[in-house]
Backbone as CSV, one residue per row, in Angstrom:
resi,resn,N_x,N_y,N_z,CA_x,CA_y,CA_z,C_x,C_y,C_z
1,UNK,0.860,-1.166,0.000,0.000,0.000,0.000,0.902,1.222,0.000
2,UNK,0.665,2.128,-0.946,1.620,3.205,-1.198,0.916,4.542,-1.252
3,UNK,1.438,5.511,-0.520,0.949,6.878,-0.573,1.721,7.584,-1.689
4,UNK,1.059,7.762,-2.832,1.750,8.282,-4.007,2.245,9.706,-3.777
5,UNK,1.422,10.543,-3.161,1.800,11.951,-2.982,2.955,12.097,-1.992
6,UNK,2.916,11.299,-0.924,3.983,11.379,0.076,5.187,10.524,-0.298
7,UNK,5.019,9.697,-1.364,6.079,8.773,-1.793,6.523,7.888,-0.620
8,UNK,5.530,7.246,0.005,5.802,6.500,1.215,5.017,5.185,1.225
9,UNK,5.690,4.092,1.584,5.032,2.791,1.711,4.293,2.751,3.051
10,UNK,2.994,2.492,3.007,2.177,2.461,4.215,2.115,1.066,4.830
11,UNK,2.052,0.048,3.980,2.002,-1.333,4.466,2.512,-2.241,3.362
12,UNK,3.215,-3.320,3.735,3.797,-4.186,2.718,4.143,-5.553,3.278
13,UNK,4.093,-6.550,2.412,4.542,-7.906,2.733,5.506,-8.350,1.636
14,UNK,6.746,-7.857,1.667,7.691,-8.227,0.620,8.078,-9.695,0.692
15,UNK,8.652,-10.183,-0.396,9.122,-11.562,-0.441,10.370,-11.721,0.431
16,UNK,10.434,-12.759,1.250,11.695,-13.046,1.943,12.786,-13.313,0.907
17,UNK,13.999,-12.918,1.206,15.098,-13.053,0.248,15.275,-14.507,-0.192
18,UNK,15.123,-15.443,0.737,15.343,-16.842,0.374,14.302,-17.321,-0.644
19,UNK,13.060,-16.856,-0.532,12.045,-17.238,-1.515,12.311,-16.580,-2.860
20,UNK,12.757,-15.327,-2.822,13.099,-14.638,-4.071,14.220,-15.386,-4.789
21,UNK,15.214,-15.835,-4.043,16.337,-16.563,-4.631,15.894,-17.913,-5.190
22,UNK,14.986,-18.588,-4.496,14.466,-19.866,-4.995,13.718,-19.659,-6.310
23,UNK,12.938,-18.584,-6.379,12.197,-18.293,-7.600,13.146,-17.957,-8.746
24,UNK,14.177,-17.189,-8.469,15.160,-16.845,-9.502,15.834,-18.106,-10.034
25,UNK,16.144,-19.040,-9.151,16.748,-20.316,-9.569,15.812,-21.068,-10.512
26,UNK,14.523,-21.085,-10.196,13.544,-21.753,-11.055,13.417,-21.047,-12.404
27,UNK,13.434,-19.726,-12.390,13.356,-18.958,-13.645,14.523,-19.320,-14.560
28,UNK,15.700,-19.414,-13.982,16.877,-19.764,-14.779,16.777,-21.188,-15.310
29,UNK,16.294,-22.094,-14.489,16.186,-23.497,-14.903,15.168,-23.684,-16.016
30,UNK,14.086,-22.900,-15.979,13.027,-23.032,-16.982,13.175,-22.015,-18.119
31,UNK,14.214,-21.182,-18.038,14.495,-20.171,-19.065,13.288,-19.265,-19.304
32,UNK,12.793,-18.706,-18.223,11.687,-17.756,-18.274,12.195,-16.409,-17.777
33,UNK,11.823,-15.345,-18.495,12.297,-14.017,-18.108,11.440,-13.447,-16.988
34,UNK,12.102,-12.802,-16.029,11.372,-12.192,-14.928,11.834,-10.772,-14.655
35,UNK,10.864,-9.881,-14.467,11.137,-8.543,-13.966,11.010,-8.619,-12.448
36,UNK,11.976,-8.128,-11.719,11.925,-8.146,-10.262,11.628,-6.730,-9.764
37,UNK,10.471,-6.578,-9.124,10.076,-5.278,-8.588,10.699,-5.115,-7.204
38,UNK,11.531,-4.103,-7.053,12.217,-3.869,-5.774,12.149,-2.386,-5.424
39,UNK,12.152,-2.088,-4.122,12.211,-0.702,-3.650,11.375,0.220,-4.546
40,UNK,12.039,0.961,-5.430,11.319,1.872,-6.328,11.708,1.652,-7.792
41,UNK,12.038,0.400,-8.142,12.479,0.127,-9.512,12.109,-1.283,-9.938
42,UNK,12.202,-1.522,-11.249,12.011,-2.852,-11.825,13.332,-3.284,-12.441
43,UNK,13.848,-4.414,-11.989,15.153,-4.897,-12.418,15.009,-6.053,-13.393
44,UNK,15.922,-6.118,-14.359,15.910,-7.206,-15.334,17.339,-7.518,-15.760
45,UNK,17.529,-8.743,-16.266,18.858,-9.132,-16.740,19.002,-8.940,-18.244
46,UNK,17.926,-9.251,-18.980,17.976,-9.147,-20.447,16.862,-8.234,-20.944
47,UNK,17.159,-7.355,-21.918,16.132,-6.451,-22.450,15.210,-7.171,-23.436
48,UNK,14.290,-7.954,-22.911,13.358,-8.684,-23.763,12.372,-7.714,-24.416
49,UNK,11.585,-8.237,-25.346,10.588,-7.410,-26.020,9.622,-6.783,-25.040
50,UNK,9.236,-7.534,-24.024,8.314,-7.014,-23.014,8.932,-5.843,-22.264
51,UNK,10.195,-5.968,-21.897,10.881,-4.893,-21.189,10.981,-3.660,-22.068
52,UNK,11.360,-3.847,-23.317,11.522,-2.715,-24.224,10.191,-2.016,-24.485
53,UNK,9.124,-2.795,-24.684,7.807,-2.198,-24.934,7.352,-1.378,-23.726
54,UNK,7.505,-1.960,-22.545,7.045,-1.270,-21.341,7.904,-0.048,-21.051
55,UNK,9.199,-0.179,-21.278,10.107,0.942,-21.049,9.811,2.082,-22.019
56,UNK,9.539,1.746,-23.268,9.204,2.777,-24.255,7.897,3.467,-23.897
57,UNK,6.914,2.670,-23.407,5.645,3.264,-22.976,5.884,4.219,-21.810
58,UNK,6.768,3.828,-20.895,7.041,4.658,-19.721,7.575,6.025,-20.113
59,UNK,8.305,6.070,-21.217,8.881,7.344,-21.662,7.826,8.328,-22.142
60,UNK,6.618,7.847,-22.396,5.540,8.746,-22.839,4.859,9.421,-21.649
61,UNK,5.166,8.967,-20.432,4.554,9.529,-19.231,5.324,10.760,-18.758
62,UNK,4.688,11.615,-17.966,5.422,12.732,-17.352,6.587,12.183,-16.530
63,UNK,7.707,12.885,-16.487,8.904,12.381,-15.799,8.644,11.888,-14.377
64,UNK,7.803,12.597,-13.628,7.578,12.221,-12.238,6.735,10.948,-12.100
65,UNK,6.140,10.487,-13.200,5.301,9.287,-13.150,5.971,8.069,-13.797
66,UNK,7.139,8.241,-14.346,7.779,7.144,-15.076,8.334,6.081,-14.133
67,UNK,7.981,4.817,-14.358,8.614,3.748,-13.584,10.080,3.621,-13.983
68,UNK,10.881,3.132,-13.067,12.323,3.006,-13.306,12.652,1.573,-13.707
69,UNK,13.277,1.411,-14.866,13.756,0.112,-15.327,15.280,0.111,-15.262
70,UNK,15.844,-0.915,-14.628,17.294,-0.972,-14.477,17.801,-2.356,-14.841
71,UNK,18.767,-2.424,-15.752,19.373,-3.706,-16.111,20.479,-4.027,-15.112
72,UNK,20.472,-5.265,-14.621,21.480,-5.701,-13.656,22.120,-6.993,-14.168
73,UNK,23.358,-7.251,-13.785,24.007,-8.492,-14.239,23.420,-9.733,-13.599
74,UNK,22.813,-9.588,-12.415,22.299,-10.754,-11.696,21.134,-10.353,-10.786
75,UNK,19.963,-10.954,-11.031,18.830,-10.708,-10.138,19.113,-11.259,-8.745
76,UNK,19.797,-12.398,-8.707,20.115,-13.017,-7.417,20.979,-12.096,-6.561
77,UNK,21.976,-11.502,-7.187,22.842,-10.586,-6.443,22.048,-9.365,-5.985
78,UNK,21.198,-8.855,-6.884,20.399,-7.677,-6.545,19.445,-7.958,-5.393
79,UNK,18.907,-9.182,-5.332,17.968,-9.539,-4.266,18.615,-9.414,-2.891
80,UNK,19.939,-9.613,-2.841,20.667,-9.479,-1.574,20.913,-8.015,-1.214
81,UNK,20.901,-7.139,-2.207,21.332,-5.763,-1.999,20.198,-4.769,-1.778
82,UNK,18.980,-5.102,-2.218,17.875,-4.153,-2.107,17.213,-4.245,-0.733
83,UNK,16.370,-3.277,-0.434,15.658,-3.287,0.842,14.470,-4.238,0.818
84,UNK,13.758,-4.300,-0.332,12.563,-5.133,-0.406,12.340,-5.630,-1.824
85,UNK,11.947,-6.890,-1.944,11.520,-7.462,-3.220,10.005,-7.578,-3.150
86,UNK,9.309,-6.783,-3.954,7.852,-6.741,-3.878,7.208,-7.916,-4.618
87,UNK,7.638,-8.131,-5.860,7.044,-9.208,-6.655,7.899,-9.435,-7.893
88,UNK,7.520,-10.463,-8.665,8.123,-10.744,-9.963,7.017,-10.706,-11.006
89,UNK,7.329,-10.173,-12.171,6.412,-10.207,-13.315,7.080,-11.056,-14.393
90,UNK,6.436,-12.164,-14.762,7.032,-13.119,-15.695,6.334,-13.056,-17.044
91,UNK,7.123,-13.158,-18.101,6.566,-13.189,-19.449,7.241,-14.279,-20.263
92,UNK,6.482,-14.816,-21.215,7.028,-15.804,-22.139,6.069,-15.922,-23.315
93,UNK,6.615,-16.145,-24.503,5.762,-16.303,-25.685,4.951,-17.588,-25.614
94,UNK,5.455,-18.565,-24.879,4.775,-19.859,-24.738,3.853,-19.776,-23.513
95,UNK,2.584,-19.430,-23.748,1.642,-19.228,-22.646,1.409,-20.508,-21.835
96,UNK,1.184,-21.669,-22.473,1.032,-22.900,-21.675,2.233,-23.173,-20.775
97,UNK,3.429,-22.888,-21.281,4.638,-23.048,-20.472,4.583,-22.131,-19.245
98,UNK,4.129,-20.899,-19.455,4.047,-19.935,-18.367,2.983,-20.360,-17.358
99,UNK,1.867,-20.874,-17.849,0.808,-21.356,-16.957,1.301,-22.513,-16.093
100,UNK,2.008,-23.437,-16.716,2.524,-24.595,-15.985,3.569,-24.163,-14.965
101,UNK,4.387,-23.192,-15.336,5.405,-22.700,-14.418,4.755,-22.056,-13.198
102,UNK,3.691,-21.289,-13.434,2.990,-20.646,-12.329,2.441,-21.660,-11.343
103,UNK,1.856,-22.727,-11.840,1.337,-23.785,-10.966,2.469,-24.425,-10.167
104,UNK,3.599,-24.639,-10.844,4.752,-25.249,-10.194,5.256,-24.368,-9.048
105,UNK,5.302,-23.062,-9.283,5.770,-22.122,-8.269,4.826,-22.111,-7.068
106,UNK,3.528,-22.120,-7.331,2.562,-22.123,-6.232,2.703,-23.377,-5.381
107,UNK,2.877,-24.510,-6.037,2.981,-25.774,-5.308,4.306,-25.916,-4.568
108,UNK,5.398,-25.495,-5.217,6.723,-25.730,-4.638,7.146,-24.653,-3.647
109,UNK,6.797,-23.387,-3.935,7.270,-22.285,-3.096,6.173,-21.669,-2.234
110,UNK,4.913,-22.037,-2.483,3.831,-21.474,-1.689,3.573,-20.012,-1.962
111,UNK,3.983,-19.541,-3.134,3.726,-18.159,-3.532,2.418,-18.094,-4.314
112,UNK,1.985,-16.890,-4.621,0.699,-16.714,-5.298,0.906,-16.084,-6.669
113,UNK,0.238,-16.651,-7.679,0.354,-16.172,-9.047,-0.955,-15.532,-9.494
114,UNK,-0.864,-14.347,-10.061,-2.024,-13.665,-10.619,-1.669,-13.141,-12.002
115,UNK,-2.552,-13.341,-12.965,-2.312,-12.859,-14.319,-2.675,-11.392,-14.407
116,UNK,-1.732,-10.578,-14.848,-1.962,-9.144,-14.978,-2.076,-8.716,-16.441
117,UNK,-1.821,-9.643,-17.339,-2.024,-9.415,-18.771,-2.085,-10.790,-19.427
118,UNK,-2.429,-10.841,-20.709,-2.615,-12.151,-21.335,-1.327,-12.964,-21.371
119,UNK,-0.173,-12.288,-21.333,1.100,-13.008,-21.375,2.000,-12.650,-20.204
120,UNK,1.403,-12.199,-19.102,2.207,-11.840,-17.930,1.555,-12.353,-16.656
121,UNK,2.338,-13.047,-15.850,1.860,-13.520,-14.552,2.738,-12.900,-13.460
122,UNK,2.089,-12.380,-12.435,2.790,-11.753,-11.324,2.864,-12.735,-10.154
123,UNK,4.016,-12.778,-9.503,4.219,-13.703,-8.385,4.624,-12.920,-7.140
124,UNK,3.876,-13.122,-6.066,4.152,-12.433,-4.808,3.789,-13.353,-3.652
125,UNK,3.902,-12.851,-2.439,3.526,-13.631,-1.267,2.025,-13.893,-1.270
126,UNK,1.630,-15.013,-0.728,0.216,-15.345,-0.631,-0.516,-14.289,0.179
127,UNK,-1.711,-13.936,-0.300,-2.534,-12.966,0.415,-2.359,-11.545,-0.054
128,UNK,-1.272,-11.264,-0.774,-1.090,-9.922,-1.317,-2.036,-9.743,-2.501
129,UNK,-2.912,-8.785,-2.427,-3.843,-8.547,-3.529,-4.338,-7.115,-3.488
130,UNK,-4.851,-6.659,-4.597,-5.416,-5.314,-4.655,-6.619,-5.195,-3.725
131,UNK,-7.432,-6.258,-3.689,-8.608,-6.229,-2.834,-8.255,-6.084,-1.369
132,UNK,-7.237,-6.818,-0.930,-6.803,-6.761,0.469,-6.301,-5.372,0.833
133,UNK,-5.434,-4.818,0.004,-4.855,-3.519,0.324,-5.890,-2.401,0.234
134,UNK,-6.773,-2.470,-0.760,-7.819,-1.451,-0.877,-8.713,-1.476,0.353
135,UNK,-9.083,-2.663,0.805,-9.919,-2.795,1.990,-9.218,-2.230,3.219
136,UNK,-7.932,-2.534,3.370,-7.175,-2.023,4.511,-7.163,-0.502,4.518
137,UNK,-6.935,0.083,3.342,-6.841,1.546,3.280,-8.188,2.194,3.565
138,UNK,-9.245,1.684,2.938,-10.581,2.258,3.141,-10.973,2.183,4.610
139,UNK,-10.737,1.038,5.241,-11.096,0.889,6.648,-10.236,1.779,7.546
140,UNK,-8.966,1.990,7.168,-8.092,2.869,7.955,-8.558,4.319,7.897
141,UNK,-9.310,4.657,6.846,-9.851,6.004,6.698,-11.255,6.129,7.295
142,UNK,-11.726,5.027,7.920,-13.044,5.045,8.529,-14.172,4.827,7.541
143,UNK,-13.842,4.348,6.359,-14.858,4.125,5.335,-15.314,2.686,5.272
144,UNK,-16.253,2.442,4.376,-16.791,1.097,4.175,-16.644,0.711,2.713
145,UNK,-16.279,-0.541,2.473,-16.129,-1.015,1.098,-17.449,-0.998,0.336
146,UNK,-18.554,-0.940,1.053,-19.851,-0.855,0.388,-19.967,0.419,-0.438
147,UNK,-19.202,1.444,-0.057,-19.278,2.732,-0.740,-18.161,2.930,-1.756
148,UNK,-17.440,1.843,-2.064,-16.299,1.923,-2.980,-16.680,1.391,-4.365
149,UNK,-16.232,2.100,-5.392,-16.358,1.628,-6.768,-14.951,1.343,-7.275
150,UNK,-14.736,0.137,-7.773,-13.412,-0.254,-8.281,-13.525,-0.648,-9.744
151,UNK,-12.540,-0.235,-10.537,-12.498,-0.553,-11.957,-11.340,-1.502,-12.233
152,UNK,-11.544,-2.500,-13.100,-10.467,-3.425,-13.419,-10.689,-4.116,-14.747
153,UNK,-9.594,-4.685,-15.286,-9.713,-5.347,-16.595,-8.941,-6.659,-16.678
154,UNK,-8.382,-7.126,-15.539,-7.629,-8.370,-15.642,-7.756,-9.197,-14.369
155,UNK,-7.161,-10.385,-14.401,-7.362,-11.340,-13.315,-6.846,-10.828,-11.975
156,UNK,-5.799,-10.022,-11.984,-5.296,-9.505,-10.711,-6.180,-8.394,-10.154
157,UNK,-7.241,-8.038,-10.870,-8.209,-7.054,-10.382,-9.427,-7.704,-9.728
158,UNK,-9.579,-9.029,-9.879,-10.786,-9.701,-9.392,-10.994,-9.490,-7.892
159,UNK,-9.943,-9.616,-7.103,-10.090,-9.454,-5.651,-10.627,-8.071,-5.310
160,UNK,-10.204,-7.085,-6.063,-10.646,-5.709,-5.837,-12.089,-5.510,-6.299
161,UNK,-12.430,-6.085,-7.448,-13.793,-5.979,-7.962,-14.790,-6.623,-7.007
162,UNK,-14.390,-7.744,-6.409,-15.283,-8.450,-5.496,-15.358,-7.786,-4.127
163,UNK,-14.285,-7.135,-3.702,-14.279,-6.493,-2.388,-15.065,-5.191,-2.383
164,UNK,-15.101,-4.514,-3.516,-15.775,-3.217,-3.600,-17.295,-3.384,-3.612
165,UNK,-17.984,-2.357,-3.142,-19.432,-2.376,-3.192,-19.927,-2.487,-4.615
166,UNK,-19.221,-1.813,-5.528,-19.537,-1.900,-6.956,-18.258,-2.198,-7.723
167,UNK,-18.176,-3.389,-8.291,-17.030,-3.764,-9.112,-17.374,-3.547,-10.570
168,UNK,-16.551,-2.759,-11.250,-16.812,-2.400,-12.641,-15.723,-2.990,-13.537
169,UNK,-16.105,-3.879,-14.427,-15.149,-4.489,-15.350,-15.149,-3.737,-16.671
170,UNK,-13.975,-3.640,-17.271,-13.859,-2.980,-18.571,-14.332,-3.914,-19.676
171,UNK,-14.792,-3.334,-20.752,-15.331,-4.128,-21.847,-14.325,-5.017,-22.531
172,UNK,-13.027,-4.690,-22.409,-11.990,-5.499,-23.046,-11.515,-6.647,-22.156
173,UNK,-12.095,-6.769,-20.957,-11.706,-7.836,-20.027,-12.224,-9.186,-20.509
174,UNK,-11.556,-10.262,-20.049,-12.040,-11.612,-20.343,-13.402,-11.820,-19.695
175,UNK,-14.162,-12.752,-20.253,-15.501,-13.036,-19.723,-15.460,-13.460,-18.265
176,UNK,-14.392,-14.155,-17.865,-14.276,-14.615,-16.479,-14.180,-13.439,-15.512
177,UNK,-13.560,-12.332,-15.941,-13.468,-11.148,-15.094,-14.799,-10.423,-15.072
178,UNK,-15.432,-10.307,-16.241,-16.736,-9.640,-16.308,-17.761,-10.346,-15.424
179,UNK,-17.667,-11.669,-15.348,-18.623,-12.444,-14.558,-18.496,-12.162,-13.066
180,UNK,-17.355,-11.655,-12.626,-17.134,-11.394,-11.196,-17.429,-9.938,-10.833
181,UNK,-17.835,-9.145,-11.817,-18.109,-7.732,-11.582,-19.612,-7.479,-11.508
182,UNK,-19.973,-6.319,-10.947,-21.374,-5.923,-10.886,-21.826,-5.229,-12.161
183,UNK,-20.857,-4.552,-12.812,-21.173,-3.751,-13.989,-20.056,-3.938,-15.017
184,UNK,-20.423,-3.925,-16.285,-19.441,-3.947,-17.371,-19.649,-2.703,-18.216
185,UNK,-18.545,-1.988,-18.483,-18.627,-0.770,-19.291,-17.753,-0.926,-20.538
186,UNK,-17.397,0.183,-21.176,-16.629,0.128,-22.413,-15.167,-0.228,-22.198
187,UNK,-14.421,-0.318,-23.297,-13.005,-0.668,-23.247,-12.190,0.399,-22.522
188,UNK,-10.984,-0.003,-22.083,-10.121,0.954,-21.394,-9.405,1.904,-22.349
189,UNK,-9.673,1.769,-23.633,-9.115,2.721,-24.606,-10.088,3.867,-24.880
190,UNK,-11.239,3.844,-24.202,-12.243,4.899,-24.376,-12.404,5.671,-23.067
191,UNK,-13.308,6.647,-23.070,-13.551,7.447,-21.865,-14.692,6.871,-21.033
192,UNK,-14.843,5.543,-21.063,-15.975,4.904,-20.395,-15.939,5.073,-18.876
193,UNK,-14.743,5.110,-18.281,-14.656,5.303,-16.831,-15.157,6.701,-16.472
194,UNK,-14.709,7.697,-17.211,-15.160,9.070,-16.956,-16.670,9.172,-17.117
195,UNK,-17.210,8.542,-18.144,-18.661,8.588,-18.349,-19.396,7.923,-17.197
196,UNK,-18.864,6.795,-16.699,-19.502,6.113,-15.573,-19.505,7.008,-14.341
197,UNK,-18.371,7.660,-14.079,-18.270,8.537,-12.910,-19.242,9.709,-13.018
198,UNK,-19.282,10.351,-14.188,-20.176,11.490,-14.371,-21.641,11.070,-14.285
199,UNK,-21.942,9.876,-14.770,-23.335,9.406,-14.793,-23.820,8.946,-13.413
200,UNK,-22.939,8.257,-12.668,-23.374,7.624,-11.432,-22.922,8.317,-10.144
201,UNK,-21.917,9.199,-10.237,-21.387,9.794,-9.016,-21.537,11.305,-8.941
202,UNK,-21.544,11.954,-10.081,-21.541,13.421,-10.067,-22.887,13.999,-10.485
């Protein structure tokens, strides 16, 4: 949970270093690329297509909003040097291979896998989810999740859509995500969120 304006972490459950190292060993054995989210940056060993695409997209953002991508010679070495390892984002052109790897990681390491895009799976400690953190923050402010509207378009948004009083799925989401939401609106490439807010809240 992060206070963007204060640039301060409010609550977190980072990966223990030993689990991060075990995951890195598995990534190397299965030849799967992983971005390691640490402190305030995303670390990688090889500039894969996914890294280059995301890095190029980041350059279109205002400087103060750009995520930091840093190439390192060894993720394992970096895991020892950083303050916190938040999660890993894994990509591979072979989706079945990635799906099987995710199951293997959950069974062997007890970590949790959530798909954040059609070809990307995020791995973090069990229980870490958008729904959990959103609920914690709302309750810390004296609010109720019944009065919260959450928007999402992928599998890692399901916990948040279900926790909110009104879960709104984007039109470009998979049917499985839409089925877990209360409302479905237009694609995330349109102004459908703004229209929903103006229509239902303002």
